[in-house]
C-alpha positions in Angstrom: 1.5 30.2 -32.9 1.3 29.1 -36.5 -2.3 30.3 -37.4 -1.5 33.6 -35.7 1.4 34.2 -37.9 -0.8 33.1 -41.0 -3.3 35.0 -39.9 -2.4 38.3 -39.6 -1.2 41.5 -41.5 1.4 44.2 -41.1 4.8 43.8 -41.1 6.8 40.9 -40.7 7.9 41.9 -37.4 4.5 42.9 -36.2 3.2 39.0 -37.4 6.4 38.1 -35.6 5.3 39.1 -32.1 1.7 38.7 -32.6 2.4 35.1 -33.2 5.1 35.4 -30.1 2.1 36.2 -28.2 -0.3 33.6 -29.5 2.2 31.1 -28.1 2.7 32.5 -24.5 -1.5 33.0 -24.5 -1.7 29.0 -25.3 0.8 28.3 -22.3 4.1 28.8 -23.6 7.1 27.1 -22.4 7.4 25.0 -19.2 8.8 27.9 -17.7 8.3 32.0 -17.7 9.8 33.6 -20.7 12.3 36.0 -19.5 13.6 36.8 -22.7 12.9 37.5 -26.5 14.0 38.7 -29.3 13.9 38.6 -33.0 16.0 39.5 -36.4 14.5 41.6 -39.2 16.3 41.6 -42.4 15.3 43.2 -45.5 16.5 44.9 -48.9 19.7 46.5 -47.0 22.8 44.2 -46.0 22.3 44.7 -42.2 19.4 44.1 -40.1 16.4 46.4 -40.4 15.8 45.7 -36.4 17.5 43.9 -34.0 15.1 43.9 -31.2 16.1 41.9 -27.7 14.7 41.9 -24.3 16.6 39.6 -21.6 15.2 38.6 -18.1 12.5 40.8 -17.9 8.8 39.1 -16.3 7.6 40.5 -19.6 10.0 40.6 -22.5 7.1 40.1 -24.7 5.0 43.0 -24.4 8.1 45.3 -23.9 9.7 44.1 -27.1 6.1 45.0 -28.7 5.6 48.7 -27.2 9.6 49.3 -28.7 8.2 48.0 -32.1 5.6 50.2 -32.1 7.8 53.0 -31.5 10.4 52.0 -34.1 8.7 50.2 -36.7 7.3 53.8 -38.6 10.5 55.0 -38.3 12.4 51.4 -40.2 12.5 53.4 -43.6 13.8 56.4 -42.7 16.6 55.0 -40.9 17.2 53.1 -44.4 16.8 56.6 -45.9 19.1 58.2 -43.1 22.3 55.3 -43.7 22.4 55.7 -47.9 21.4 59.8 -48.1 21.4 61.2 -44.7 20.4 64.3 -46.4 17.1 63.1 -47.3 15.9 62.0 -44.2 13.8 63.1 -41.8 15.2 65.3 -38.6 14.8 63.8 -35.5 16.2 66.4 -33.4 20.1 64.4 -32.5 23.5 65.4 -33.2 24.3 65.3 -36.7 20.9 66.6 -38.5 21.1 69.0 -40.7 21.0 72.1 -38.4 22.0 71.1 -35.5 
């Protein structure tokens, strides 16, 4: 896990998920993994991301799938929190013109 983390690039979340995958691929825990989660902080005073999957047969793969969708939007959500009028519209209630 350490080697996978240290030798990977990208965001902290991607590196942590890569390390978790490496851990599972090399034997994981004594029993099957049913839950996975991580908490990622940053410059804001709140967590940037807090993905968590509980009681699933493949929690790390599901967390990775969600991370691939959310990661490219993190900066937009921070912008939305500080300055909603400067954030991209995602077609949800409260967006400009919605």
